[in-house]
VODODO-283504 format. One record per residue: residue number from 1; residue in three letters; chain; x, y, z of N, C-alpha, C in turn. Coordinates in nm, 3 decimals, m for minus. Layout:
    n  res  chain      npx      npy      npz     capx     capy     capz      cpx      cpy      cpz
  NUM  ALA      A        X        Y        Z        X        Y        Z        X        Y        Z
...
This chain:
    n  res  chain      npx      npy      npz     capx     capy     capz      cpx      cpy      cpz
    1  MET      A    0.083   m0.120    0.000    0.000    0.000    0.000    0.087    0.125    0.000
    2  THR      A    0.050    0.224   m0.080    0.122    0.350   m0.083    0.096    0.429    0.046
    3  GLU      A    0.188    0.519    0.078    0.176    0.594    0.203    0.189    0.744    0.178
    4  ILE      A    0.101    0.820    0.242    0.108    0.966    0.241    0.148    1.011    0.380
    5  VAL      A    0.259    1.082    0.390    0.308    1.134    0.518    0.260    1.277    0.532
    6  VAL      A    0.204    1.310    0.649    0.144    1.441    0.671    0.205    1.508    0.793
    7  GLY      A    0.255    1.628    0.775    0.305    1.706    0.887    0.190    1.770    0.961
    8  VAL      A    0.181    1.745    1.091    0.074    1.800    1.175    0.135    1.902    1.269
    9  ASN      A    0.087    2.027    1.262    0.139    2.130    1.351    0.028    2.184    1.441
   10  THR      A    0.060    2.287    1.517   m0.034    2.337    1.619   m0.122    2.449    1.568
   11  ALA      A   m0.108    2.490    1.441   m0.196    2.592    1.385   m0.327    2.525    1.347
   12  GLU      A   m0.429    2.542    1.428   m0.550    2.459    1.420   m0.617    2.462    1.284
   13  GLU      A   m0.649    2.582    1.232   m0.723    2.590    1.107   m0.637    2.542    0.990
   14  GLY      A   m0.511    2.588    0.984   m0.424    2.546    0.876   m0.398    2.397    0.880
   15  CYS      A   m0.382    2.340    0.999   m0.359    2.197    1.012   m0.481    2.120    0.964
   16  ALA      A   m0.600    2.170    0.993   m0.722    2.104    0.948   m0.727    2.096    0.796
   17  ARG      A   m0.688    2.204    0.728   m0.687    2.203    0.582   m0.585    2.102    0.529
   18  THR      A   m0.469    2.098    0.593   m0.363    2.007    0.550   m0.406    1.862    0.563
   19  VAL      A   m0.460    1.827    0.679   m0.503    1.688    0.704   m0.618    1.651    0.611
   20  THR      A   m0.713    1.742    0.593   m0.827    1.715    0.504   m0.780    1.690    0.362
   21  TRP      A   m0.690    1.775    0.313   m0.638    1.761    0.176   m0.570    1.625    0.160
   22  ALA      A   m0.487    1.588    0.257   m0.415    1.460    0.248   m0.510    1.342    0.260
   23  ALA      A   m0.607    1.350    0.351   m0.700    1.239    0.371   m0.787    1.216    0.249
   24  GLU      A   m0.828    1.322    0.183   m0.908    1.307    0.061   m0.829    1.231   m0.046
   25  ARG      A   m0.703    1.261   m0.059   m0.622    1.191   m0.158   m0.593    1.048   m0.116
   26  ALA      A   m0.573    1.026    0.014   m0.553    0.889    0.061   m0.676    0.804    0.034
   27  ALA      A   m0.794    0.860    0.057   m0.918    0.787    0.032   m0.934    0.754   m0.116
   28  ALA      A   m0.897    0.849   m0.202   m0.912    0.829   m0.346   m0.809    0.730   m0.401
   29  ARG      A   m0.689    0.731   m0.344   m0.580    0.647   m0.395   m0.571    0.510   m0.327
   30  GLY      A   m0.646    0.491   m0.219   m0.631    0.369   m0.142   m0.499    0.365   m0.068
   31  ALA      A   m0.451    0.483   m0.027   m0.322    0.494    0.041   m0.341    0.502    0.192
   32  SER      A   m0.237    0.467    0.265   m0.239    0.484    0.410   m0.191    0.624    0.445
   33  LEU      A   m0.226    0.668    0.565   m0.186    0.800    0.614   m0.093    0.783    0.733
   34  ARG      A    0.016    0.859    0.734    0.103    0.865    0.851    0.107    1.010    0.897
   35  LEU      A    0.044    1.037    1.011    0.036    1.172    1.066    0.153    1.193    1.161
   36  VAL      A    0.232    1.298    1.136    0.358    1.317    1.209    0.362    1.456    1.271
   37  HIS      A    0.393    1.460    1.400    0.421    1.587    1.467    0.564    1.582    1.519
   38  VAL      A    0.639    1.689    1.494    0.779    1.694    1.537    0.793    1.796    1.650
   39  VAL      A    0.839    1.749    1.764    0.874    1.839    1.874    1.019    1.881    1.852
   40  ASP      A    1.041    2.008    1.834    1.174    2.057    1.799    1.276    2.025    1.907
   41  SER      A    1.393    1.982    1.864    1.498    1.943    1.958    1.545    2.060    2.044
   42  GLN      A    1.519    2.182    2.002    1.559    2.299    2.081    1.484    2.304    2.214
   43  ILE      A    1.364    2.246    2.217    1.288    2.243    2.343    1.360    2.154    2.444
   44  GLU      A    1.407    2.038    2.398    1.483    1.951    2.487    1.613    2.017    2.531
   45  ALA      A    1.672    2.095    2.441    1.800    2.160    2.470    1.789    2.262    2.583
   46  THR      A    1.668    2.311    2.611    1.651    2.407    2.720    1.675    2.342    2.856
   47  GLY      A    1.659    2.208    2.862    1.673    2.138    2.988    1.553    2.153    3.080
   48  ASP      A    1.446    2.212    3.028    1.324    2.233    3.106    1.232    2.112    3.086
   49  ALA      A    1.227    2.023    3.185    1.149    1.900    3.173    0.999    1.930    3.161
   50  GLU      A    0.952    2.029    3.236    0.809    2.063    3.230    0.771    2.118    3.093
   51  LEU      A    0.859    2.199    3.036    0.832    2.254    2.903    0.828    2.142    2.799
   52  LEU      A    0.919    2.047    2.809    0.922    1.936    2.716    0.798    1.849    2.731
   53  LEU      A    0.756    1.824    2.855    0.635    1.745    2.879    0.513    1.814    2.822
   54  ALA      A    0.505    1.946    2.841    0.391    2.022    2.788    0.388    2.017    2.636
   55  ALA      A    0.507    2.024    2.575    0.514    2.018    2.428    0.467    1.883    2.377
   56  HIS      A    0.505    1.776    2.446    0.462    1.642    2.406    0.312    1.624    2.424
   57  GLU      A    0.257    1.678    2.532    0.113    1.666    2.555    0.035    1.742    2.449
   58  LYS      A    0.082    1.860    2.414    0.015    1.937    2.309    0.025    1.866    2.176
   59  ALA      A    0.140    1.805    2.150    0.159    1.732    2.024    0.063    1.614    2.014
   60  ARG      A    0.047    1.541    2.124   m0.046    1.427    2.121   m0.189    1.475    2.097
   61  GLY      A   m0.224    1.589    2.157   m0.358    1.643    2.132   m0.378    1.679    1.987
   62  CYS      A   m0.275    1.738    1.924   m0.283    1.772    1.782   m0.298    1.647    1.695
   63  LEU      A   m0.223    1.543    1.730   m0.231    1.419    1.653   m0.368    1.353    1.669
   64  ASP      A   m0.422    1.354    1.791   m0.555    1.295    1.814   m0.661    1.369    1.732
   65  ALA      A   m0.652    1.502    1.730   m0.748    1.581    1.653   m0.732    1.554    1.504
   66  ALA      A   m0.609    1.536    1.459   m0.584    1.507    1.318   m0.641    1.372    1.277
   67  VAL      A   m0.626    1.273    1.366   m0.682    1.140    1.338   m0.834    1.148    1.325
   68  GLU      A   m0.898    1.220    1.417   m1.043    1.233    1.411   m1.088    1.298    1.280
   69  ARG      A   m1.017    1.402    1.239   m1.053    1.469    1.115   m1.033    1.376    0.994
   70  ALA      A   m0.922    1.306    0.990   m0.895    1.215    0.879   m1.000    1.104    0.873
   71  GLU      A   m1.040    1.053    0.989   m1.143    0.949    0.993   m1.276    1.002    0.939
   72  ARG      A   m1.309    1.126    0.970   m1.433    1.184    0.919   m1.427    1.199    0.767
   73  VAL      A   m1.312    1.239    0.715   m1.296    1.250    0.570   m1.312    1.114    0.504
   74  GLY      A   m1.249    1.012    0.563   m1.261    0.878    0.508   m1.404    0.828    0.511
   75  ALA      A   m1.473    0.852    0.623   m1.612    0.808    0.636   m1.700    0.874    0.531
   76  ALA      A   m1.677    1.003    0.505   m1.756    1.075    0.406   m1.734    1.017    0.266
   77  ALA      A   m1.615    0.961    0.244   m1.584    0.901    0.115   m1.619    0.752    0.111
   78  GLY      A   m1.671    0.700    0.223   m1.706    0.559    0.229   m1.586    0.468    0.241
   79  VAL      A   m1.477    0.521    0.300   m1.352    0.445    0.311   m1.305    0.447    0.456
   80  GLU      A   m1.257    0.332    0.504   m1.193    0.328    0.635   m1.042    0.343    0.613
   81  LEU      A   m0.991    0.459    0.647   m0.851    0.487    0.621   m0.760    0.413    0.718
   82  ASP      A   m0.645    0.371    0.666   m0.539    0.313    0.748   m0.453    0.429    0.798
   83  ILE      A   m0.462    0.461    0.927   m0.397    0.581    0.982   m0.300    0.543    1.092
   84  ALA      A   m0.177    0.592    1.081   m0.077    0.575    1.186   m0.032    0.713    1.232
   85  THR      A    0.016    0.722    1.356    0.066    0.849    1.407    0.209    0.832    1.459
   86  ASP      A    0.288    0.937    1.440    0.425    0.939    1.491    0.448    1.069    1.566
   87  LEU      A    0.501    1.060    1.687    0.546    1.177    1.761    0.698    1.173    1.759
   88  GLU      A    0.756    1.261    1.680    0.901    1.262    1.661    0.963    1.379    1.738
   89  GLN      A    1.091    1.367    1.763    1.165    1.475    1.827    1.296    1.494    1.751
   90  GLY      A    1.326    1.619    1.716    1.448    1.644    1.642    1.434    1.769    1.557
   91  GLN      A    1.519    1.780    1.454    1.511    1.890    1.360    1.403    1.857    1.256
   92  THR      A    1.307    1.947    1.239    1.191    1.919    1.156    1.229    1.879    1.013
   93  VAL      A    1.318    1.955    0.951    1.356    1.926    0.812    1.421    1.789    0.803
   94  GLU      A    1.508    1.756    0.897    1.575    1.627    0.894    1.478    1.511    0.914
   95  VAL      A    1.380    1.530    1.002    1.280    1.425    1.026    1.200    1.397    0.899
   96  PHE      A    1.152    1.502    0.834    1.069    1.481    0.714    1.153    1.435    0.595
   97  GLU      A    1.280    1.474    0.590    1.368    1.421    0.485    1.379    1.269    0.499
   98  ARG      A    1.394    1.222    0.622    1.405    1.078    0.646    1.274    1.006    0.613
   99  LEU      A    1.163    1.060    0.660    1.034    0.995    0.637    0.994    0.997    0.490
  100  SER      A    1.038    1.099    0.416    1.001    1.111    0.275    1.060    0.999    0.190
  101  ARG      A    1.167    0.935    0.240    1.232    0.830    0.161    1.138    0.712    0.134
  102  GLY      A    1.047    0.686    0.226    0.956    0.574    0.209    0.815    0.616    0.173
  103  ALA      A    0.795    0.745    0.145    0.660    0.797    0.119    0.635    0.814   m0.030
  104  ASP      A    0.509    0.809   m0.067    0.470    0.840   m0.204    0.436    0.987   m0.220
  105  LEU      A    0.401    1.051   m0.108    0.368    1.193   m0.109    0.388    1.246    0.032
  106  LEU      A    0.449    1.363    0.042    0.466    1.432    0.169    0.379    1.557    0.166
  107  VAL      A    0.297    1.576    0.270    0.205    1.689    0.275    0.236    1.772    0.399
  108  VAL      A    0.263    1.899    0.379    0.292    1.988    0.491    0.208    2.114    0.478
  109  GLY      A    0.189    2.182    0.589    0.111    2.304    0.590    0.197    2.429    0.580
  110  SER      A    0.132    2.540    0.554    0.197    2.670    0.553    0.095    2.772    0.598
  111  ASP      A    0.136    2.870    0.682    0.041    2.973    0.721    0.049    3.094    0.629
  112  TRP      A    0.109    3.074    0.512    0.105    3.178    0.410   m0.038    3.205    0.371
  113  HIS      A   m0.078    3.333    0.371   m0.217    3.367    0.342   m0.227    3.486    0.246
  114  GLY      A   m0.125    3.503    0.164   m0.126    3.612    0.068   m0.037    3.726    0.114
  115  GLY      A   m0.031    3.832    0.033    0.056    3.943    0.066    0.192    3.929    0.001
  116  LYS      A    0.281    4.021    0.032    0.410    4.025   m0.036    0.520    3.949    0.037
  117  ARG      A    0.502    3.924    0.166    0.611    3.862    0.242    0.567    3.727    0.297
  118  PRO      A    0.641    3.620    0.269    0.606    3.489    0.323    0.624    3.486    0.473
  119  SER      A    0.550    3.396    0.538    0.558    3.384    0.683    0.673    3.292    0.721
  120  ARG      A    0.699    3.281    0.849    0.806    3.192    0.896    0.779    3.048    0.856
  121  ARG      A    0.655    3.004    0.880    0.625    2.865    0.848    0.627    2.844    0.697
  122  GLY      A    0.590    2.948    0.620    0.599    2.938    0.476    0.741    2.912    0.432
  123  VAL      A    0.836    2.985    0.491    0.977    2.964    0.460    1.020    2.825    0.504
  124  HIS      A    0.971    2.780    0.620    1.007    2.647    0.671    0.962    2.539    0.573
  125  SER      A    0.845    2.555    0.515    0.796    2.455    0.419    0.883    2.450    0.294
  126  LEU      A    0.947    2.562    0.259    1.040    2.561    0.146    1.156    2.467    0.173
  127  ARG      A    1.209    2.469    0.294    1.322    2.384    0.329    1.280    2.237    0.330
  128  ILE      A    1.162    2.209    0.378    1.113    2.070    0.378    1.096    2.022    0.235
  129  ALA      A    1.038    2.106    0.149    1.018    2.068    0.009    1.151    2.044   m0.060
  130  ALA      A    1.252    2.124   m0.029    1.382    2.107   m0.092    1.450    1.977   m0.050
  131  ALA      A    1.427    1.936    0.075    1.495    1.818    0.127    1.425    1.688    0.090
  132  SER      A    1.297    1.695    0.056    1.218    1.573    0.038    1.262    1.490   m0.082
  133  HIS      A    1.253    1.358   m0.066    1.279    1.264   m0.175    1.149    1.230   m0.249
  134  ALA      A    1.035    1.262   m0.190    0.905    1.235   m0.250    0.842    1.365   m0.298
  135  PRO      A    0.742    1.359   m0.384    0.667    1.480   m0.416    0.613    1.545   m0.289
  136  VAL      A    0.611    1.678   m0.286    0.567    1.751   m0.167    0.448    1.840   m0.202
  137  ALA      A    0.343    1.829   m0.121    0.229    1.920   m0.132    0.235    2.018   m0.016
  138  VAL      A    0.236    2.147   m0.048    0.235    2.252    0.054    0.096    2.315    0.054
  139  ILE      A    0.030    2.308    0.170   m0.110    2.350    0.179   m0.120    2.476    0.263
  140  PRO      A   m0.148    2.591    0.201   m0.164    2.714    0.278   m0.303    2.723    0.339
  141  ASP      A   m0.318    2.815    0.432   m0.448    2.835    0.497   m0.535    2.923    0.407
  142  VAL      A   m0.572    2.866    0.291   m0.649    2.936    0.189   m0.766    2.847    0.147
  143  ASP      A   m0.885    2.902    0.143   m1.004    2.827    0.103   m1.014    2.827   m0.050
  144  VAL      A   m1.002    2.709   m0.110   m1.010    2.699   m0.256   m1.134    2.620   m0.300
  145  SER      A   m1.230    2.606   m0.210   m1.347    2.522   m0.239   m1.428    2.574   m0.357
  146  ALA      A   m1.423    2.704   m0.385   m1.501    2.760   m0.495   m1.421    2.766   m0.625
  147  ARG      A   m1.298    2.722   m0.623   m1.213    2.729   m0.742   m1.218    2.599   m0.822
  148  ARG      A   m1.180    2.612   m0.949   m1.171    2.495   m1.035   m1.046    2.504   m1.121
  149  GLY      A   m0.989    2.388   m1.149   m0.875    2.382   m1.237   m0.749    2.337   m1.168
  150  VAL      A   m0.673    2.251   m1.238   m0.543    2.205   m1.191   m0.439    2.263   m1.287
  151  VAL      A   m0.359    2.355   m1.237   m0.258    2.422   m1.319   m0.127    2.345   m1.310
  152  VAL      A   m0.061    2.329   m1.424    0.068    2.260   m1.426    0.165    2.334   m1.516
  153  GLY      A    0.288    2.348   m1.468    0.392    2.408   m1.550    0.452    2.304   m1.643
  154  VAL      A    0.460    2.335   m1.770    0.511    2.242   m1.872    0.632    2.305   m1.939
  155  ASP      A    0.745    2.234   m1.935    0.866    2.288   m1.998    0.940    2.185   m2.083
  156  GLY      A    0.884    2.067   m2.098    0.946    1.965   m2.181    1.053    1.883   m2.112
  157  SER      A    1.084    1.913   m1.986    1.187    1.839   m1.913    1.129    1.710   m1.856
  158  VAL      A    1.216    1.621   m1.810    1.172    1.497   m1.746    1.091    1.530   m1.621
  159  GLU      A    1.142    1.625   m1.542    1.070    1.663   m1.420    0.935    1.724   m1.454
  160  GLY      A    0.932    1.801   m1.563    0.805    1.859   m1.607    0.705    1.753   m1.648
  161  GLU      A    0.753    1.646   m1.711    0.664    1.537   m1.750    0.609    1.464   m1.627
  162  HIS      A    0.691    1.449   m1.523    0.642    1.389   m1.399    0.536    1.477   m1.335
  163  ALA      A    0.558    1.607   m1.336    0.459    1.700   m1.282    0.330    1.692   m1.363
  164  LEU      A    0.343    1.682   m1.494    0.225    1.674   m1.580    0.144    1.548   m1.550
  165  ALA      A    0.211    1.435   m1.532    0.141    1.311   m1.501    0.064    1.322   m1.369
  166  PHE      A    0.128    1.385   m1.269    0.061    1.405   m1.140   m0.062    1.494   m1.159
  167  ALA      A   m0.047    1.602   m1.235   m0.157    1.697   m1.255   m0.273    1.633   m1.331
  168  VAL      A   m0.241    1.551   m1.431   m0.346    1.483   m1.508   m0.428    1.392   m1.417
  169  ALA      A   m0.359    1.318   m1.330   m0.429    1.228   m1.237   m0.520    1.307   m1.144
  170  GLU      A   m0.472    1.422   m1.094   m0.553    1.503   m1.003   m0.672    1.567   m1.076
  171  ALA      A   m0.650    1.618   m1.196   m0.759    1.680   m1.272   m0.866    1.577   m1.305
  172  THR      A   m0.823    1.456   m1.338   m0.919    1.350   m1.369   m0.997    1.311   m1.245
  173  ARG      A   m0.928    1.297   m1.133   m0.994    1.258   m1.009   m1.094    1.365   m0.964
  174  LEU      A   m1.056    1.491   m0.977   m1.140    1.601   m0.933   m1.246    1.641   m1.035
  175  ASP      A   m1.235    1.586   m1.157   m1.323    1.624   m1.268   m1.316    1.775   m1.290
  176  GLN      A   m1.193    1.824   m1.302   m1.168    1.966   m1.324   m1.078    1.984   m1.445
  177  PRO      A   m1.079    2.104   m1.505   m0.992    2.127   m1.622   m0.845    2.120   m1.585
  178  LEU      A   m0.765    2.075   m1.679   m0.619    2.080   m1.668   m0.574    2.205   m1.741
  179  VAL      A   m0.503    2.294   m1.670   m0.453    2.417   m1.729   m0.302    2.404   m1.744
  180  ALA      A   m0.256    2.383   m1.867   m0.114    2.360   m1.894   m0.050    2.491   m1.935
  181  VAL      A    0.054    2.532   m1.861    0.117    2.662   m1.882    0.263    2.645   m1.924
  182  HIS      A    0.299    2.707   m2.034    0.440    2.716   m2.073    0.474    2.863   m2.090
  183  ALA      A    0.572    2.911   m2.010    0.611    3.051   m2.015    0.753    3.064   m2.067
  184  TRP      A    0.778    3.168   m2.142    0.912    3.193   m2.195    0.946    3.340   m2.175
  185  ASP      A    1.074    3.367   m2.145    1.119    3.504   m2.121    1.145    3.575   m2.254
  186  ILE      A    1.103    3.700   m2.260    1.123    3.781   m2.381    1.270    3.817   m2.394
  187  ALA      A    1.323    3.803   m2.517    1.463    3.839   m2.542    1.475    3.990   m2.557
  188  VAL      A    1.563    4.050   m2.476    1.584    4.194   m2.482    1.724    4.221   m2.538
  189  MET      A    1.731    4.299   m2.644    1.858    4.323   m2.712    1.927    4.447   m2.656
  190  VAL      A    2.051    4.469   m2.697    2.134    4.580   m2.649    2.064    4.713   m2.675
  191  GLY      A    2.070    4.804   m2.579    2.012    4.937   m2.596    1.909    4.967   m2.491
  192  GLY      A    1.831    4.866   m2.451    1.724    4.889   m2.356    1.774    4.938   m2.222
  193  GLU      A    1.891    4.885   m2.179    1.940    4.922   m2.048    1.993    5.065   m2.043
  194  TYR      A    2.014    5.127   m2.160    2.064    5.264   m2.164    1.953    5.365   m2.197
  195  GLY      A    1.831    5.318   m2.206    1.721    5.409   m2.230    1.699    5.445   m2.375
  196  TYR      A    1.761    5.370   m2.466    1.747    5.399   m2.608    1.632    5.323   m2.672
  197  GLY      A    1.556    5.252   m2.591    1.448    5.172   m2.645    1.482    5.025   m2.640
  198  VAL      A    1.382    4.939   m2.644    1.401    4.796   m2.635    1.369    4.732   m2.770
  199  ALA      A    1.463    4.658   m2.821    1.443    4.592   m2.949    1.413    4.445   m2.927
  200  MET      A    1.298    4.403   m2.968    1.259    4.264   m2.954    1.291    4.190   m3.084
  201  VAL      A    1.358    4.081   m3.071    1.401    4.006   m3.188    1.338    3.869   m3.189
  202  GLY      A    1.270    3.835   m3.297    1.218    3.700   m3.316    1.111    3.659   m3.218
  203  THR      A    1.027    3.752   m3.173    0.925    3.714   m3.074    0.821    3.620   m3.133
  204  ASP      A    0.784    3.639   m3.260    0.687    3.548   m3.323    0.743    3.406   m3.330
  205  GLU      A    0.871    3.397   m3.368    0.934    3.265   m3.377    0.944    3.200   m3.239
  206  LEU      A    0.980    3.280   m3.139    0.990    3.227   m3.003    0.855    3.180   m2.952
  207  SER      A    0.751    3.256   m2.984    0.617    3.219   m2.941    0.572    3.088   m3.004
  208  ARG      A    0.602    3.073   m3.133    0.566    2.948   m3.203    0.644    2.830   m3.145
  209  ALA      A    0.773    2.852   m3.117    0.855    2.745   m3.059    0.803    2.706   m2.921
  210  ALA      A    0.760    2.804   m2.842    0.706    2.776   m2.709    0.577    2.695   m2.720
  211  ALA      A    0.493    2.732   m2.818    0.368    2.658   m2.838    0.397    2.514   m2.878
  212  GLU      A    0.501    2.493   m2.957    0.538    2.358   m2.997    0.584    2.275   m2.877
  213  VAL      A    0.660    2.336   m2.787    0.702    2.267   m2.666    0.581    2.221   m2.586
  214  LEU      A    0.485    2.310   m2.572    0.363    2.276   m2.498    0.285    2.166   m2.568
  215  ASP      A    0.269    2.179   m2.699    0.191    2.079   m2.773    0.256    1.941   m2.769
  216  GLU      A    0.388    1.936   m2.775    0.457    1.806   m2.771    0.427    1.730   m2.642
  217  SER      A    0.409    1.802   m2.533    0.378    1.737   m2.406    0.229    1.709   m2.391
  218  ILE      A    0.145    1.800   m2.440    0.001    1.792   m2.414   m0.074    1.706   m2.516
  219  ASP      A   m0.029    1.703   m2.640   m0.101    1.625   m2.742   m0.119    1.478   m2.701
  220  PRO      A   m0.014    1.409   m2.651   m0.035    1.270   m2.608   m0.132    1.259   m2.490
  221  VAL      A   m0.129    1.357   m2.402   m0.222    1.356   m2.288   m0.365    1.371   m2.337
  222  ALA      A   m0.387    1.462   m2.430   m0.521    1.483   m2.485   m0.571    1.358   m2.556
  223  ALA      A   m0.482    1.290   m2.629   m0.522    1.168   m2.700   m0.557    1.056   m2.604
  224  ALA      A   m0.484    1.047   m2.493   m0.507    0.940   m2.396   m0.623    0.970   m2.301
  225  ASN      A   m0.663    1.096   m2.293   m0.770    1.136   m2.200   m0.872    1.223   m2.273
  226  PRO      A   m0.950    1.162   m2.362   m1.041    1.241   m2.447   m1.149    1.316   m2.369
  227  ASP      A   m1.181    1.271   m2.248   m1.285    1.337   m2.169   m1.230    1.447   m2.079
  228  LEU      A   m1.099    1.464   m2.077   m1.037    1.564   m1.991   m1.034    1.699   m2.062
  229  GLU      A   m1.091    1.800   m1.997   m1.085    1.936   m2.051   m0.944    1.992   m2.030
  230  ILE      A   m0.882    2.036   m2.138   m0.745    2.088   m2.130   m0.740    2.229   m2.185
  231  VAL      A   m0.684    2.318   m2.105   m0.664    2.457   m2.147   m0.513    2.479   m2.162
  232  ARG      A   m0.473    2.529   m2.278   m0.330    2.551   m2.305   m0.300    2.700   m2.297
  233  ARG      A   m0.195    2.732   m2.221   m0.154    2.872   m2.206   m0.006    2.886   m2.243
  234  VAL      A    0.024    2.969   m2.341    0.161    3.006   m2.373    0.177    3.152   m2.334
  235  VAL      A    0.271    3.180   m2.243    0.284    3.313   m2.186    0.424    3.366   m2.210
  236  ALA      A    0.433    3.489   m2.261    0.562    3.557   m2.276    0.588    3.634   m2.147
  237  GLY      A    0.683    3.587   m2.068    0.711    3.654   m1.942    0.768    3.558   m1.839
  238  ASP      A    0.776    3.606   m1.717    0.836    3.529   m1.608    0.751    3.407   m1.575
  239  PRO      A    0.809    3.286   m1.575    0.731    3.165   m1.548    0.665    3.165   m1.410
  240  VAL      A    0.734    3.215   m1.308    0.675    3.217   m1.173    0.551    3.304   m1.172
  241  THR      A    0.560    3.423   m1.230    0.445    3.513   m1.234    0.329    3.450   m1.310
  242  ALA      A    0.360    3.386   m1.424    0.254    3.322   m1.503    0.184    3.212   m1.425
  243  LEU      A    0.260    3.129   m1.355    0.202    3.018   m1.280    0.124    3.068   m1.159
  244  VAL      A    0.178    3.166   m1.088    0.109    3.221   m0.971   m0.023    3.287   m1.013
  245  ASP      A   m0.021    3.359   m1.124   m0.144    3.423   m1.173   m0.251    3.319   m1.205
  246  GLU      A   m0.212    3.211   m1.274   m0.309    3.106   m1.307   m0.358    3.036   m1.181
  247  ALA      A   m0.268    3.016   m1.084   m0.303    2.943   m0.962   m0.403    3.019   m0.876
  248  SER      A   m0.412    3.150   m0.894   m0.502    3.230   m0.810   m0.649    3.195   m0.830
  249  GLU      A   m0.680    3.130   m0.942   m0.819    3.089   m0.969   m0.834    2.937   m0.970
  250  ALA      A   m0.729    2.864   m0.935   m0.730    2.717   m0.946   m0.736    2.651   m0.809
  251  SER      A   m0.769    2.524   m0.810   m0.773    2.448   m0.685   m0.639    2.386   m0.652
  252  LEU      A   m0.548    2.376   m0.752   m0.419    2.312   m0.731   m0.320    2.359   m0.836
  253  LEU      A   m0.192    2.374   m0.792   m0.083    2.404   m0.883    0.021    2.294   m0.869
  254  VAL      A    0.072    2.245   m0.982    0.174    2.140   m0.982    0.294    2.187   m1.065
  255  VAL      A    0.414    2.176   m1.007    0.536    2.213   m1.079    0.641    2.105   m1.058
  256  GLY      A    0.738    2.100   m1.146    0.850    2.008   m1.131    0.968    2.080   m1.067
  257  SER      A    1.060    2.003   m1.011    1.183    2.059   m0.954    1.299    1.974   m0.999
  258  ARG      A    1.402    2.040   m1.049    1.512    1.967   m1.112    1.625    1.936   m1.014
  259  GLY      A    1.680    1.815   m1.030    1.808    1.782   m0.968    1.801    1.743   m0.823
  260  ARG      A    1.901    1.662   m0.779    1.917    1.629   m0.639    2.066    1.625   m0.607
  261  SER      A    2.134    1.737   m0.635    2.275    1.749   m0.602    2.289    1.766   m0.452
  262  ALA      A    2.411    1.781   m0.405    2.432    1.802   m0.261    2.359    1.926   m0.214
  263  LEU      A    2.354    2.029   m0.300    2.285    2.152   m0.261    2.134    2.136   m0.264
  264  ALA      A    2.083    2.039   m0.339    1.939    2.025   m0.355    1.870    1.992   m0.225
  265  ARG      A    1.945    1.948   m0.126    1.885    1.920    0.004    1.838    2.049    0.071
  266  PHE      A    1.892    2.162    0.028    1.856    2.289    0.089    1.799    2.390   m0.011
  267  LEU      A    1.809    2.358   m0.141    1.766    2.452   m0.243    1.668    2.386   m0.339
  268  LEU      A    1.570    2.465   m0.385    1.480    2.422   m0.490    1.519    2.493   m0.619
  269  GLY      A    1.464    2.448   m0.730    1.480    2.522   m0.853    1.412    2.657   m0.841
  270  SER      A    1.451    2.751   m0.929    1.401    2.887   m0.916    1.250    2.896   m0.930
  271  ILE      A    1.191    2.815   m1.019    1.046    2.823   m1.040    0.970    2.763   m0.921
  272  SER      A    1.010    2.643   m0.879    0.940    2.581   m0.765    0.957    2.665   m0.639
  273  HIS      A    1.076    2.722   m0.619    1.099    2.810   m0.504    1.008    2.933   m0.515
  274  GLY      A    0.999    2.988   m0.635    0.918    3.109   m0.654    0.771    3.089   m0.625
  275  VAL      A    0.714    2.978   m0.672    0.571    2.957   m0.649    0.543    2.922   m0.503
  276  LEU      A    0.636    2.855   m0.436    0.615    2.823   m0.294    0.632    2.947   m0.206
  277  ALA      A    0.705    3.045   m0.256    0.721    3.170   m0.181    0.602    3.264   m0.201
  278  HIS      A    0.514    3.232   m0.296    0.396    3.313   m0.322    0.275    3.221   m0.344
  279  LEU      A    0.241    3.147   m0.241    0.135    3.047   m0.252   m0.001    3.113   m0.276
  280  GLU      A   m0.070    3.064   m0.378   m0.208    3.106   m0.403   m0.307    2.996   m0.366
  281  GLY      A   m0.257    2.879   m0.338   m0.341    2.766   m0.302   m0.251    2.643   m0.287
  282  PRO      A   m0.311    2.525   m0.267   m0.231    2.402   m0.258   m0.137    2.387   m0.377
  283  THR      A   m0.010    2.359   m0.348    0.091    2.352   m0.451    0.176    2.226   m0.431
  284  VAL      A    0.194    2.150   m0.539    0.271    2.026   m0.533    0.399    2.043   m0.614
  285  VAL      A    0.510    2.006   m0.553    0.640    2.005   m0.621    0.678    1.859   m0.646
  286  VAL      A    0.695    1.823   m0.771    0.725    1.686   m0.812    0.868    1.680   m0.863
  287  ARG      A    0.945    1.583   m0.815    1.083    1.567   m0.864    1.085    1.464   m0.977
């Protein structure tokens, strides 16, 4: 059986959205759920036994509430979910990096709720996503129940194809349109930086080439899924901005992330980092 690992924190409303999102997918996929709360090792480092005991008691309460919510989601779907709980102690990123090795999906929350500056927990979720060996879903405290559409970034890469496959499965399951986005940066020639005007060269050709990249990935998907509504978007401009704009009206955004070098444990690709720093809704990073 596949397993979905879920980070459970003490932010009640945001945690509820995270657990609900993960439980719905577990019910649909026939996957088990592992609900995990991490008590930070810095609490133990204080040497305050009462503080550590209080942290553990609060953690158990959060896990119990998460189990109850997941069970309600499963019952509503007519499924009895296989649910396990873990109370871990240590560095949060290191714990989830280890658990992600055996997971099919890692789901964590973020208290990002819009605006120009990400929150502390939003930044923390970036580090977890960078370290994970499994696809990561970051769930902000944003209500997307009235939205429709699964947005996916398409760039023709292997990682992009993995993201596309994940997005197709979600769009099919949710019976929502698949919005495939390919963005390309406009070429700016010499002169613009000195105020003499900007000369654009070959924009029509670049636009056609970008459309071809998108079509090469989407045409096989359309042929294999004739009942799936697919919207194709070719955008001249910054890929992060294009994806974030589309995600503002969607129920889910899916992007790929390249590479797992030594630095990849702490860094994401520029696009995946950008969209996680400006969450408009649930966002999945697929490696």
